[in-house]
ROMI-430431 format. One record per residue (C-alpha): residue number from 1; residue in three letters; y, z, x. Coordinates in nm, 3 decimals. Layout:
// residues N
 seq type       v       w       u
 NUM  ALA       Y       Z       X
...
***
This chain:
// residues 420
 seq type       v       w       u
   1  UNK  -2.781  -0.364  -0.610
   2  UNK  -2.866  -0.191  -0.276
   3  UNK  -2.586  -0.171  -0.023
   4  UNK  -2.596  -0.413   0.267
   5  UNK  -2.649  -0.275   0.614
   6  UNK  -2.688  -0.426   0.958
   7  UNK  -3.065  -0.439   1.005
   8  UNK  -3.246  -0.494   1.333
   9  UNK  -3.279  -0.870   1.290
  10  UNK  -2.910  -0.914   1.218
  11  UNK  -2.809  -0.698   1.515
  12  UNK  -3.048  -0.880   1.744
  13  UNK  -2.909  -1.215   1.630
  14  UNK  -2.554  -1.094   1.692
  15  UNK  -2.636  -0.970   2.042
  16  UNK  -2.816  -1.293   2.133
  17  UNK  -2.507  -1.484   2.021
  18  UNK  -2.269  -1.255   2.210
  19  UNK  -2.465  -1.196   2.531
  20  UNK  -2.739  -1.461   2.545
  21  UNK  -2.990  -1.173   2.550
  22  UNK  -3.334  -1.221   2.398
  23  UNK  -3.515  -0.897   2.474
  24  UNK  -3.337  -0.612   2.295
  25  UNK  -3.636  -0.379   2.249
  26  UNK  -3.566  -0.144   2.541
  27  UNK  -3.196  -0.131   2.462
  28  UNK  -3.244  -0.034   2.097
  29  UNK  -3.524   0.213   2.170
  30  UNK  -3.310   0.392   2.428
  31  UNK  -2.977   0.390   2.251
  32  UNK  -3.040   0.392   1.877
  33  UNK  -3.251   0.561   1.616
  34  UNK  -3.344   0.396   1.289
  35  UNK  -3.323   0.608   0.974
  36  UNK  -3.381   0.521   0.612
  37  UNK  -3.136   0.586   0.333
  38  UNK  -3.215   0.499  -0.031
  39  UNK  -3.470   0.245   0.081
  40  UNK  -3.241   0.071   0.334
  41  UNK  -3.288   0.080   0.710
  42  UNK  -2.974   0.206   0.881
  43  UNK  -2.928   0.178   1.256
  44  UNK  -2.724   0.464   1.400
  45  UNK  -2.639   0.566   1.759
  46  UNK  -2.881   0.815   1.913
  47  UNK  -2.750   1.139   2.068
  48  UNK  -2.759   0.962   2.408
  49  UNK  -2.570   0.662   2.273
  50  UNK  -2.375   0.425   2.489
  51  UNK  -1.998   0.455   2.499
  52  UNK  -1.972   0.249   2.180
  53  UNK  -2.209   0.047   1.965
  54  UNK  -2.082  -0.292   2.073
  55  UNK  -1.921  -0.196   2.405
  56  UNK  -1.916  -0.523   2.592
  57  UNK  -1.845  -0.442   2.960
  58  UNK  -2.197  -0.503   3.091
  59  UNK  -2.153  -0.723   3.404
  60  UNK  -2.449  -0.660   3.634
  61  UNK  -2.595  -0.399   3.399
  62  UNK  -2.975  -0.432   3.400
  63  UNK  -3.036  -0.150   3.154
  64  UNK  -3.075  -0.408   2.878
  65  UNK  -3.356  -0.582   3.063
  66  UNK  -3.183  -0.919   3.081
  67  UNK  -2.900  -1.100   3.250
  68  UNK  -2.580  -1.109   3.049
  69  UNK  -2.399  -1.433   2.988
  70  UNK  -2.137  -1.527   3.241
  71  UNK  -1.890  -1.585   2.959
  72  UNK  -1.683  -1.285   2.861
  73  UNK  -1.791  -1.180   2.508
  74  UNK  -1.447  -1.033   2.447
  75  UNK  -1.290  -1.375   2.472
  76  UNK  -1.345  -1.404   2.096
  77  UNK  -1.090  -1.125   2.047
  78  UNK  -0.813  -1.368   2.135
  79  UNK  -0.877  -1.531   1.798
  80  UNK  -0.876  -1.207   1.601
  81  UNK  -0.568  -1.018   1.480
  82  UNK  -0.530  -0.651   1.392
  83  UNK  -0.314  -0.552   1.094
  84  UNK  -0.167  -0.200   1.092
  85  UNK   0.048  -0.090   0.794
  86  UNK   0.267   0.209   0.880
  87  UNK   0.471   0.433   0.650
  88  UNK   0.607   0.638   0.941
  89  UNK   0.607   0.613   1.319
  90  UNK   0.296   0.820   1.392
  91  UNK   0.241   0.968   1.739
  92  UNK  -0.088   0.783   1.777
  93  UNK   0.052   0.440   1.691
  94  UNK   0.202   0.332   2.024
  95  UNK  -0.102   0.435   2.235
  96  UNK  -0.332   0.261   1.986
  97  UNK  -0.136  -0.065   2.005
  98  UNK  -0.137  -0.048   2.386
  99  UNK  -0.516  -0.008   2.392
 100  UNK  -0.563  -0.298   2.151
 101  UNK  -0.344  -0.522   2.364
 102  UNK  -0.545  -0.431   2.674
 103  UNK  -0.866  -0.507   2.483
 104  UNK  -0.747  -0.865   2.445
 105  UNK  -0.662  -0.912   2.078
 106  UNK  -0.465  -1.227   2.010
 107  UNK  -0.213  -1.061   1.782
 108  UNK  -0.118  -0.720   1.643
 109  UNK   0.057  -0.733   1.305
 110  UNK   0.255  -0.414   1.252
 111  UNK   0.407  -0.365   0.905
 112  UNK   0.690  -0.112   0.888
 113  UNK   0.668  -0.014   0.521
 114  UNK   1.019   0.124   0.468
 115  UNK   1.019   0.388   0.741
 116  UNK   1.323   0.616   0.790
 117  UNK   1.603   0.478   1.005
 118  UNK   1.515   0.727   1.280
 119  UNK   1.181   0.547   1.327
 120  UNK   1.323   0.195   1.365
 121  UNK   1.383   0.216   1.742
 122  UNK   1.025   0.333   1.794
 123  UNK   0.885   0.038   1.602
 124  UNK   1.111  -0.199   1.798
 125  UNK   0.982  -0.051   2.124
 126  UNK   0.620  -0.108   2.025
 127  UNK   0.702  -0.469   1.933
 128  UNK   0.839  -0.561   2.276
 129  UNK   0.508  -0.726   2.366
 130  UNK   0.510  -1.086   2.236
 131  UNK   0.165  -1.037   2.082
 132  UNK   0.300  -0.763   1.853
 133  UNK   0.453  -0.906   1.537
 134  UNK   0.672  -0.654   1.355
 135  UNK   0.714  -0.711   0.980
 136  UNK   0.952  -0.491   0.784
 137  UNK   0.997  -0.375   0.426
 138  UNK   1.350  -0.257   0.348
 139  UNK   1.205   0.018   0.129
 140  UNK   0.861   0.170   0.092
 141  UNK   0.651  -0.065  -0.123
 142  UNK   0.310   0.094  -0.074
 143  UNK   0.005   0.032   0.142
 144  UNK  -0.127  -0.244  -0.082
 145  UNK   0.195  -0.443  -0.055
 146  UNK   0.209  -0.383   0.322
 147  UNK  -0.145  -0.518   0.359
 148  UNK  -0.060  -0.824   0.150
 149  UNK   0.254  -0.885   0.355
 150  UNK   0.044  -0.876   0.674
 151  UNK  -0.237  -1.091   0.533
 152  UNK   0.008  -1.353   0.411
 153  UNK   0.183  -1.360   0.751
 154  UNK  -0.151  -1.387   0.930
 155  UNK  -0.272  -1.676   0.720
 156  UNK   0.058  -1.863   0.754
 157  UNK   0.101  -1.801   1.129
 158  UNK  -0.251  -1.806   1.278
 159  UNK  -0.449  -2.086   1.111
 160  UNK  -0.698  -2.114   1.397
 161  UNK  -0.795  -1.747   1.404
 162  UNK  -1.143  -1.627   1.309
 163  UNK  -1.044  -1.320   1.114
 164  UNK  -0.841  -1.006   1.066
 165  UNK  -0.915  -0.636   1.119
 166  UNK  -0.713  -0.377   0.926
 167  UNK  -0.664  -0.026   1.063
 168  UNK  -0.456   0.282   0.984
 169  UNK  -0.157   0.394   1.189
 170  UNK  -0.231   0.768   1.193
 171  UNK  -0.491   0.777   1.471
 172  UNK  -0.800   0.797   1.248
 173  UNK  -0.932   0.469   1.391
 174  UNK  -1.001   0.441   1.762
 175  UNK  -0.943   0.127   1.964
 176  UNK  -1.314   0.118   2.051
 177  UNK  -1.408   0.112   1.682
 178  UNK  -1.154  -0.161   1.609
 179  UNK  -1.297  -0.371   1.895
 180  UNK  -1.648  -0.312   1.762
 181  UNK  -1.546  -0.428   1.416
 182  UNK  -1.386  -0.742   1.556
 183  UNK  -1.694  -0.832   1.760
 184  UNK  -1.929  -0.785   1.465
 185  UNK  -1.689  -0.992   1.254
 186  UNK  -1.690  -1.284   1.497
 187  UNK  -2.068  -1.268   1.532
 188  UNK  -2.153  -1.234   1.164
 189  UNK  -1.868  -1.405   0.979
 190  UNK  -1.900  -1.140   0.708
 191  UNK  -1.651  -0.887   0.567
 192  UNK  -1.706  -0.542   0.714
 193  UNK  -1.637  -0.177   0.638
 194  UNK  -1.612   0.084   0.911
 195  UNK  -1.797   0.375   0.753
 196  UNK  -1.745   0.736   0.857
 197  UNK  -1.998   1.020   0.862
 198  UNK  -1.898   1.283   0.606
 199  UNK  -2.161   1.533   0.712
 200  UNK  -1.955   1.716   0.975
 201  UNK  -1.621   1.898   0.973
 202  UNK  -1.438   1.681   0.722
 203  UNK  -1.133   1.798   0.522
 204  UNK  -1.242   1.909   0.176
 205  UNK  -1.013   1.670  -0.014
 206  UNK  -1.145   1.376   0.191
 207  UNK  -1.506   1.475   0.133
 208  UNK  -1.464   1.528  -0.242
 209  UNK  -1.237   1.228  -0.288
 210  UNK  -1.473   0.988  -0.116
 211  UNK  -1.780   1.124  -0.291
 212  UNK  -1.616   1.093  -0.632
 213  UNK  -1.478   0.746  -0.563
 214  UNK  -1.810   0.629  -0.420
 215  UNK  -1.995   0.743  -0.731
 216  UNK  -1.747   0.588  -0.973
 217  UNK  -1.734   0.264  -0.775
 218  UNK  -2.112   0.234  -0.798
 219  UNK  -2.096   0.302  -1.171
 220  UNK  -1.822   0.042  -1.220
 221  UNK  -1.946  -0.229  -0.982
 222  UNK  -2.317  -0.171  -0.931
 223  UNK  -2.276  -0.171  -0.550
 224  UNK  -2.347   0.127  -0.326
 225  UNK  -2.067   0.166  -0.071
 226  UNK  -2.092   0.456   0.173
 227  UNK  -1.718   0.488   0.239
 228  UNK  -1.496   0.333  -0.026
 229  UNK  -1.173   0.478   0.113
 230  UNK  -1.201   0.360   0.472
 231  UNK  -0.898   0.171   0.597
 232  UNK  -1.094   0.016   0.886
 233  UNK  -1.203  -0.320   0.749
 234  UNK  -1.258  -0.673   0.878
 235  UNK  -1.230  -1.004   0.697
 236  UNK  -1.314  -1.361   0.798
 237  UNK  -1.016  -1.593   0.759
 238  UNK  -1.173  -1.793   0.476
 239  UNK  -1.163  -1.494   0.240
 240  UNK  -0.802  -1.392   0.301
 241  UNK  -0.603  -1.628   0.071
 242  UNK  -0.767  -1.484  -0.240
 243  UNK  -0.687  -1.128  -0.131
 244  UNK  -0.312  -1.190  -0.127
 245  UNK  -0.314  -1.273  -0.499
 246  UNK  -0.501  -0.959  -0.606
 247  UNK  -0.309  -0.696  -0.806
 248  UNK  -0.217  -0.356  -0.665
 249  UNK   0.069  -0.232  -0.453
 250  UNK  -0.054   0.102  -0.324
 251  UNK  -0.388   0.260  -0.239
 252  UNK  -0.561   0.111  -0.540
 253  UNK  -0.528  -0.232  -0.376
 254  UNK  -0.799  -0.145  -0.123
 255  UNK  -1.037  -0.060  -0.406
 256  UNK  -0.942  -0.382  -0.584
 257  UNK  -1.025  -0.579  -0.269
 258  UNK  -1.361  -0.405  -0.245
 259  UNK  -1.441  -0.479  -0.609
 260  UNK  -1.330  -0.842  -0.564
 261  UNK  -1.556  -0.893  -0.263
 262  UNK  -1.858  -0.741  -0.436
 263  UNK  -1.793  -0.934  -0.754
 264  UNK  -1.774  -1.270  -0.579
 265  UNK  -2.084  -1.240  -0.365
 266  UNK  -1.924  -1.107  -0.045
 267  UNK  -2.039  -0.745  -0.045
 268  UNK  -1.934  -0.607   0.296
 269  UNK  -2.164  -0.506   0.576
 270  UNK  -2.129  -0.146   0.690
 271  UNK  -2.064  -0.056   1.053
 272  UNK  -2.079   0.314   1.152
 273  UNK  -1.758   0.433   1.323
 274  UNK  -1.617   0.760   1.452
 275  UNK  -1.496   1.020   1.203
 276  UNK  -1.152   1.131   1.320
 277  UNK  -0.916   1.362   1.131
 278  UNK  -0.593   1.482   1.292
 279  UNK  -0.437   1.810   1.172
 280  UNK  -0.683   1.825   0.881
 281  UNK  -0.565   1.479   0.765
 282  UNK  -0.214   1.605   0.688
 283  UNK  -0.053   1.274   0.784
 284  UNK  -0.231   1.090   0.502
 285  UNK   0.003   0.970   0.226
 286  UNK  -0.287   0.941  -0.021
 287  UNK  -0.217   1.135  -0.341
 288  UNK  -0.558   1.244  -0.480
 289  UNK  -0.446   1.249  -0.845
 290  UNK  -0.198   0.961  -0.869
 291  UNK  -0.376   0.718  -0.639
 292  UNK  -0.722   0.797  -0.773
 293  UNK  -0.604   0.712  -1.122
 294  UNK  -0.486   0.373  -0.997
 295  UNK  -0.822   0.320  -0.828
 296  UNK  -1.017   0.401  -1.144
 297  UNK  -0.803   0.182  -1.368
 298  UNK  -1.083  -0.069  -1.423
 299  UNK  -1.280   0.210  -1.592
 300  UNK  -0.970   0.306  -1.791
 301  UNK  -0.939  -0.055  -1.913
 302  UNK  -1.298  -0.051  -2.033
 303  UNK  -1.253   0.270  -2.226
 304  UNK  -0.920   0.154  -2.370
 305  UNK  -1.102  -0.151  -2.505
 306  UNK  -1.385   0.068  -2.626
 307  UNK  -1.151   0.318  -2.795
 308  UNK  -0.970   0.044  -2.988
 309  UNK  -1.301  -0.106  -3.097
 310  UNK  -1.444   0.236  -3.172
 311  UNK  -1.143   0.316  -3.390
 312  UNK  -1.201   0.001  -3.594
 313  UNK  -1.574   0.067  -3.603
 314  UNK  -1.532   0.429  -3.713
 315  UNK  -1.274   0.347  -3.981
 316  UNK  -1.495   0.077  -4.137
 317  UNK  -1.805   0.297  -4.104
 318  UNK  -1.633   0.594  -4.270
 319  UNK  -1.495   0.382  -4.555
 320  UNK  -1.829   0.210  -4.628
 321  UNK  -2.025   0.534  -4.605
 322  UNK  -1.780   0.703  -4.844
 323  UNK  -1.823   0.416  -5.094
 324  UNK  -2.197   0.349  -5.058
 325  UNK  -2.358   0.652  -4.885
 326  UNK  -2.578   0.390  -4.715
 327  UNK  -2.605   0.465  -4.344
 328  UNK  -2.756   0.129  -4.245
 329  UNK  -2.497  -0.079  -4.433
 330  UNK  -2.213   0.135  -4.296
 331  UNK  -2.329   0.091  -3.935
 332  UNK  -2.362  -0.286  -3.974
 333  UNK  -2.017  -0.311  -4.135
 334  UNK  -1.858  -0.116  -3.852
 335  UNK  -1.969  -0.377  -3.602
 336  UNK  -1.690  -0.615  -3.710
 337  UNK  -1.501  -0.459  -3.419
 338  UNK  -1.743  -0.611  -3.171
 339  UNK  -1.576  -0.951  -3.144
 340  UNK  -1.243  -0.798  -3.040
 341  UNK  -1.428  -0.579  -2.789
 342  UNK  -1.613  -0.882  -2.648
 343  UNK  -1.295  -1.085  -2.596
 344  UNK  -1.106  -0.798  -2.432
 345  UNK  -1.392  -0.704  -2.200
 346  UNK  -1.454  -1.061  -2.090
 347  UNK  -1.094  -1.136  -2.007
 348  UNK  -0.940  -0.808  -1.892
 349  UNK  -1.217  -0.566  -1.792
 350  UNK  -1.495  -0.758  -1.619
 351  UNK  -1.301  -1.084  -1.570
 352  UNK  -1.616  -1.292  -1.553
 353  UNK  -1.623  -1.667  -1.503
 354  UNK  -1.929  -1.710  -1.723
 355  UNK  -1.887  -1.934  -2.028
 356  UNK  -1.817  -1.779  -2.368
 357  UNK  -2.150  -1.906  -2.500
 358  UNK  -2.343  -1.758  -2.208
 359  UNK  -2.175  -1.420  -2.247
 360  UNK  -2.165  -1.408  -2.628
 361  UNK  -2.537  -1.419  -2.695
 362  UNK  -2.597  -1.153  -2.431
 363  UNK  -2.321  -0.939  -2.578
 364  UNK  -2.463  -0.949  -2.930
 365  UNK  -2.816  -0.891  -2.805
 366  UNK  -2.680  -0.574  -2.646
 367  UNK  -2.482  -0.494  -2.962
 368  UNK  -2.802  -0.512  -3.171
 369  UNK  -2.981  -0.282  -2.927
 370  UNK  -2.689  -0.036  -2.926
 371  UNK  -2.669  -0.048  -3.307
 372  UNK  -3.042   0.023  -3.336
 373  UNK  -3.017   0.312  -3.092
 374  UNK  -2.713   0.444  -3.278
 375  UNK  -2.888   0.421  -3.616
 376  UNK  -3.204   0.597  -3.499
 377  UNK  -3.010   0.868  -3.316
 378  UNK  -2.755   0.939  -3.591
 379  UNK  -3.028   0.943  -3.856
 380  UNK  -3.245   1.177  -3.649
 381  UNK  -2.959   1.418  -3.578
 382  UNK  -2.852   1.430  -3.942
 383  UNK  -3.202   1.441  -4.090
 384  UNK  -3.385   1.673  -3.855
 385  UNK  -3.108   1.879  -3.693
 386  UNK  -2.880   1.876  -4.000
 387  UNK  -2.576   1.748  -3.811
 388  UNK  -2.277   1.619  -3.999
 389  UNK  -2.312   1.238  -4.005
 390  UNK  -1.962   1.171  -3.869
 391  UNK  -2.003   1.429  -3.590
 392  UNK  -2.340   1.279  -3.499
 393  UNK  -2.185   0.931  -3.492
 394  UNK  -1.911   1.040  -3.247
 395  UNK  -2.156   1.220  -3.014
 396  UNK  -2.409   0.937  -3.009
 397  UNK  -2.155   0.661  -2.955
 398  UNK  -1.992   0.851  -2.670
 399  UNK  -2.323   0.864  -2.483
 400  UNK  -2.413   0.505  -2.568
 401  UNK  -2.077   0.382  -2.434
 402  UNK  -2.184   0.480  -2.081
 403  UNK  -2.504   0.278  -2.115
 404  UNK  -2.306  -0.007  -2.269
 405  UNK  -2.065  -0.023  -1.975
 406  UNK  -2.345  -0.040  -1.720
 407  UNK  -2.538  -0.308  -1.911
 408  UNK  -2.227  -0.518  -1.980
 409  UNK  -2.138  -0.508  -1.611
 410  UNK  -2.481  -0.626  -1.492
 411  UNK  -2.619  -0.832  -1.784
 412  UNK  -2.345  -0.951  -2.021
 413  UNK  -2.066  -1.019  -1.770
 414  UNK  -2.250  -1.043  -1.437
 415  UNK  -2.073  -1.095  -1.107
 416  UNK  -2.134  -1.393  -0.885
 417  UNK  -2.467  -1.385  -0.707
 418  UNK  -2.442  -1.216  -0.367
 419  UNK  -2.540  -1.393  -0.051
 420  UNK  -2.827  -1.263   0.153
***
């Protein structure tokens, strides 16, 4: 499925709603260039861009060729909250909160995730403004838990709010970008991702980590996401209750949220934001090995299921082939493992809501196709290339498992249909 982007029509609709402006042609021609990426039109700021993509202070500005609405477009920010989880008291945190308060946000939710005692006074100082709500964990529980703590507090305390923007505490997200995300959120009512440009001077571990995660996420979910690790996100209020119940306590939670949204027809829109790294991203608490393994656990679950089933399949195949020397009969006999694989994948790997009947016939249609491909390939390798039959079976089934995962994800256990 192609990734969703903000196309011209959507942007025009948002601006008409925000500013009561109908003629956007001159504005977009002067300030933006339209490029194409994998078949999708992507609107990006031109070199002579305005101060920010959705910068709203346009009173009396005739550059846009129309009169702006008398109403202040930023008034919608009073019904949007910003959630900032913080492991430590970063230097950039206090100035960022001050800017967000001046921008007019209704609430800032600051989660102190078990910071050292030396940082407590600093957090208390930031929270002196009544719009800053300081939530504390006695010990470090992880970014995922901090986000869930903030989301739960938001939903319980601000029932009339339109949505929530999440941002990092280390200065990687500017106040202008957070404002932009909030304004697009209120205009579109859709979940959003603030996507960074990884083409410039980006720390190597961030570039490699995001590229790898982006590729694996597409393989696992079928959705192309430009920046899977961004912490700058926005959610309409209606989607938040389900997010609190999702598993994950640390960085993997953000990936779980992304997978949940895509799976249930709420694939996020992508909004280009500034790419900011301070001190080569040294303040990040992301552990590339440990946290990546948590993120990729859905793939691990699939292969755990596959390995158990493959063990049963291989044992039955080997026993039958030893007794009968009949390749076809041995392959068919080995498929007794398929029912266990089906049940595990449906419940624990893909977690689909489709009925058993609807999934079962698709699963066995795929199983027949995989069995046929396995038979032809193993026979060809053993007959024409003189491979050992068992070695050929292992090599072929390893390759077919990749195809099986992709087809099961999109055909056997499909996600909910996405909205246009």
